[in-house]
C-alpha positions as CSV (number, residue, x, y, z in Angstrom):
1,M,0.0,0.0,0.0
2,F,1.4,3.4,-1.0
3,L,0.9,6.3,1.4
4,A,0.8,9.8,0.0
5,I,0.9,12.7,2.4
6,D,-0.2,16.1,1.0
7,A,0.7,18.8,3.5
8,G,-1.2,22.0,2.7
9,N,-1.8,25.3,4.5
10,S,-5.2,24.2,5.8
11,N,-5.0,20.4,6.0
12,I,-2.6,17.5,5.9
13,V,-4.2,14.8,3.8
14,F,-3.1,11.1,3.9
15,G,-4.1,9.1,0.9
16,F,-3.8,5.3,0.8
17,Y,-3.3,3.6,-2.6
18,D,-4.0,-0.1,-3.0
19,E,-1.2,-1.4,-5.3
20,V,-3.1,-4.6,-6.1
21,E,-6.4,-2.9,-7.0
22,N,-4.6,0.2,-8.5
23,N,-7.0,2.5,-6.7
24,W,-7.1,5.1,-3.9
25,I,-9.1,3.5,-1.2
26,Y,-8.8,5.7,2.0
27,E,-8.4,9.3,2.8
28,F,-7.6,10.8,6.2
29,R,-7.1,14.5,7.0
30,I,-5.9,16.5,10.0
31,E,-5.8,20.2,10.3
32,T,-2.4,21.8,9.6
33,S,-1.0,23.3,12.7
34,R,2.4,24.9,13.4
35,E,2.1,23.3,16.9
36,L,1.8,19.8,15.3
37,S,4.0,17.1,17.0
38,I,5.0,13.6,16.1
39,L,3.1,12.3,19.1
40,K,-0.1,14.0,18.2
41,L,0.2,12.8,14.6
42,E,0.8,9.2,15.8
43,K,-2.2,9.4,18.1
44,E,-4.5,10.6,15.3
45,I,-3.3,8.2,12.6
46,R,-3.3,5.2,15.0
47,L,-7.1,5.6,15.6
48,F,-7.6,5.8,11.8
49,F,-5.5,2.6,11.3
50,L,-7.6,0.8,13.8
51,E,-10.9,1.9,12.3
52,K,-9.8,0.8,8.8
53,N,-7.9,-2.3,10.0
54,I,-4.6,-1.0,8.4
55,R,-1.4,-2.6,9.6
56,I,1.8,-0.6,9.6
57,N,3.6,-3.4,7.6
58,Q,1.1,-2.9,4.8
59,I,2.6,0.5,4.0
60,S,5.2,-0.2,1.3
61,Q,6.3,3.4,0.3
62,V,5.6,6.9,1.5
63,G,5.8,10.1,-0.5
64,I,5.3,13.6,0.8
65,S,4.4,16.9,-0.9
66,S,4.6,19.8,1.5
67,V,4.1,23.5,1.1
68,V,4.5,24.1,4.8
69,P,8.3,23.7,5.4
70,E,7.9,24.2,9.2
71,I,6.3,20.7,9.6
72,N,8.5,18.7,7.2
73,L,10.8,17.4,10.0
74,I,7.7,16.3,12.0
75,L,6.3,14.4,9.0
76,Q,9.6,12.8,8.3
77,G,10.0,11.9,12.0
78,F,6.5,10.4,12.0
79,C,7.2,8.2,9.0
80,K,10.5,7.0,10.5
81,N,9.2,6.5,14.1
82,Y,5.7,5.2,13.6
83,L,5.5,3.8,10.1
84,Q,9.1,2.6,10.3
85,K,9.7,3.9,6.7
86,N,12.0,6.4,5.1
87,C,9.7,8.8,3.2
88,Y,10.5,10.6,0.0
89,L,10.0,14.4,0.3
90,I,9.3,16.0,-3.1
91,N,11.6,18.9,-3.8
92,G,13.0,21.0,-6.7
93,N,15.2,18.1,-7.8
94,S,12.4,15.6,-8.1
95,Y,11.2,16.6,-11.6
96,Q,14.3,15.8,-13.7
97,K,13.1,12.4,-14.7
98,L,9.5,13.3,-15.2
99,K,7.5,13.7,-18.5
100,V,6.8,17.3,-17.3
101,S,9.2,20.1,-16.6
102,T,9.4,23.6,-15.3
103,A,12.1,26.3,-15.7
104,R,11.8,27.3,-12.0
105,P,11.6,24.0,-10.1
106,N,12.3,25.6,-6.7
107,E,9.7,28.3,-7.0
108,I,6.6,26.3,-8.0
109,G,4.7,24.5,-5.2
110,S,5.2,20.7,-5.1
111,D,1.4,20.3,-5.0
112,L,1.0,22.0,-8.3
113,M,3.8,19.9,-9.9
114,C,2.0,16.8,-8.5
115,N,-1.2,18.0,-10.2
116,V,0.5,18.6,-13.5
117,T,2.4,15.3,-13.3
118,A,-0.8,13.3,-12.7
119,A,-2.8,15.2,-15.4
120,F,-0.2,14.8,-18.0
121,E,0.3,11.2,-17.2
122,K,-3.4,10.7,-17.9
123,F,-3.8,12.8,-21.1
124,A,-0.3,13.4,-22.5
125,D,-1.6,16.6,-23.9
126,T,-2.3,20.3,-23.1
127,C,-4.1,20.5,-19.7
128,I,-5.3,23.2,-17.3
129,I,-5.7,22.0,-13.7
130,V,-7.9,23.9,-11.4
131,D,-7.2,23.2,-7.7
132,F,-9.8,24.3,-5.2
133,G,-7.7,24.6,-2.0
134,T,-6.6,27.2,0.5
135,A,-5.6,29.0,-2.7
136,L,-7.5,28.6,-6.0
137,T,-4.9,27.7,-8.5
138,F,-4.9,27.3,-12.3
139,T,-1.9,25.4,-13.7
140,A,-1.3,24.9,-17.4
141,V,1.0,22.4,-19.1
142,G,1.6,22.1,-22.8
143,K,1.5,19.0,-25.0
144,D,5.3,18.7,-24.8
145,G,5.1,18.6,-20.9
146,N,6.5,22.1,-20.3
147,L,4.8,24.1,-17.6
148,L,3.1,27.0,-19.3
149,G,2.2,29.0,-16.3
150,V,0.3,29.3,-13.0
151,N,-2.5,31.6,-11.8
152,I,-3.2,32.0,-8.1
153,V,-6.2,33.6,-6.3
154,P,-7.5,33.3,-2.7
155,G,-9.6,30.1,-2.3
156,L,-13.3,29.9,-1.3
157,K,-12.7,29.5,2.4
158,T,-9.9,32.1,2.4
159,A,-12.3,34.6,0.8
160,I,-15.1,33.9,3.3
161,K,-12.7,34.1,6.3
162,S,-11.2,37.3,5.0
163,L,-14.7,38.8,4.7
164,F,-15.6,37.6,8.2
165,S,-12.4,38.7,9.8
166,N,-12.3,42.2,8.3
167,T,-15.9,43.3,8.9
168,S,-17.7,43.8,12.2
169,K,-21.2,42.7,11.3
170,L,-20.8,40.0,8.6
171,P,-20.9,36.4,10.0
172,E,-18.8,33.5,8.8
173,V,-21.1,31.3,6.7
174,E,-21.3,27.7,5.4
175,L,-19.9,27.1,1.9
176,K,-23.2,26.2,0.3
177,L,-24.4,27.3,-3.1
178,P,-27.8,29.1,-2.7
179,K,-30.6,28.6,-5.3
180,S,-30.5,32.3,-6.3
181,A,-27.7,34.8,-6.9
182,L,-30.0,37.4,-5.4
183,G,-29.4,37.1,-1.6
184,R,-32.6,37.5,0.5
185,N,-30.7,37.8,3.8
186,T,-27.1,38.4,5.1
187,I,-26.1,34.7,5.0
188,H,-27.5,34.1,1.5
189,S,-26.0,37.4,0.3
190,I,-22.5,36.3,1.3
191,Q,-23.0,32.8,-0.1
192,S,-24.3,34.0,-3.4
193,G,-21.6,36.7,-3.6
194,I,-18.7,34.4,-3.0
195,L,-20.0,31.2,-4.7
196,Y,-21.6,32.7,-7.8
197,G,-18.8,35.2,-7.9
198,Y,-16.2,32.4,-8.0
199,T,-18.2,30.7,-10.7
200,G,-17.7,33.7,-12.9
201,L,-14.1,34.0,-11.8
202,V,-13.3,30.4,-12.8
203,K,-15.1,30.5,-16.1
204,G,-13.5,33.8,-17.0
205,M,-10.0,32.6,-16.0
206,L,-10.4,29.5,-18.0
207,D,-11.6,31.4,-21.1
208,T,-8.6,33.8,-20.8
209,M,-6.1,31.0,-20.4
210,K,-7.5,29.0,-23.3
211,N,-7.4,32.0,-25.5
212,E,-3.7,32.5,-24.6
213,I,-2.8,28.9,-25.1
214,A,-4.7,28.8,-28.4
215,V,-5.0,25.0,-28.6
216,P,-7.6,22.6,-27.2
217,C,-7.1,21.9,-23.5
218,H,-8.2,19.2,-21.1
219,V,-9.6,20.9,-18.0
220,I,-9.4,19.0,-14.7
221,A,-10.6,20.1,-11.3
222,T,-9.2,18.8,-8.0
223,G,-9.0,19.8,-4.4
224,G,-11.3,19.3,-1.4
225,L,-13.7,22.0,-2.5
226,S,-13.9,21.0,-6.2
227,T,-17.4,19.7,-5.9
228,I,-18.9,22.8,-4.1
229,L,-19.5,24.9,-7.3
230,T,-22.0,22.7,-9.1
231,T,-22.5,25.5,-11.5
232,L,-19.1,24.7,-13.0
233,Q,-19.8,21.0,-13.9
234,D,-19.8,21.8,-17.6
235,S,-16.4,23.6,-17.3
236,F,-14.4,20.5,-16.4
237,E,-13.7,17.4,-18.4
238,M,-13.2,15.6,-15.1
239,V,-13.2,16.1,-11.4
240,D,-10.5,14.1,-9.6
241,R,-10.1,14.6,-5.9
242,N,-7.1,12.3,-5.9
243,L,-5.1,14.1,-8.6
244,T,-2.5,15.5,-6.2
245,M,-2.2,12.2,-4.4
246,E,-1.6,10.4,-7.7
247,G,1.0,13.0,-8.6
248,I,2.8,12.3,-5.3
249,R,2.8,8.6,-6.0
250,L,4.1,9.0,-9.6
251,I,6.9,11.4,-8.6
252,T,7.9,9.3,-5.6
253,M,8.0,6.0,-7.6
254,T,9.9,7.6,-10.4
255,N,12.6,8.9,-8.1
256,I,13.0,5.9,-5.8
257,S,13.1,3.4,-8.6
258,S,15.8,5.1,-10.7
């Protein structure tokens, strides 16, 4: 069983890949915290292992993508102490043997390179990957595997939290798409403003990027919030919540097997 660990600014996600069934079978997430410790991580994951009847010796390889450098040593220590495995931490030197490439490997987030790697492995063609995370990112890769560019805006939760934190009377609301874009009360007004507003943002950004790229593109959505905006269903060729995890797996296996 391959374990992919995706450490983002909001959550650390653990994805479990069954190497016999060739499928992602489990997902476990914990909130990212600068106060995270190896002991706390072990406690949380031990309960999940018991619930899913996972044994430590079933884990064959571990790959990590992290955009939070402060917790890297904790994740590595957890793998060594609890899982009894040396993990592979994706870095700027991890992309040299891949089918995709970037001119600035140390500047682009490893999560975005994981997305690009998994998308290009699937389509081997020009792709735009929209990742709905703490940040909403648009990453484009050309048919030759070269990274074409990245676009980053605040994510849905980030936008709502910013609105809540910087105003005295507006409440923090649930990420739920209302039936109408015309808000009838404060909560619905915020929901319609953010969610319908982001619908227009995503569609507009995709149109602009496609016009610049000027060739047909496969458009893939991923990220924990990728299914929130049901108004965007026709904008994506596919929605794959495990895209980043699959990229972690592909990059890790390419580097440890060569």
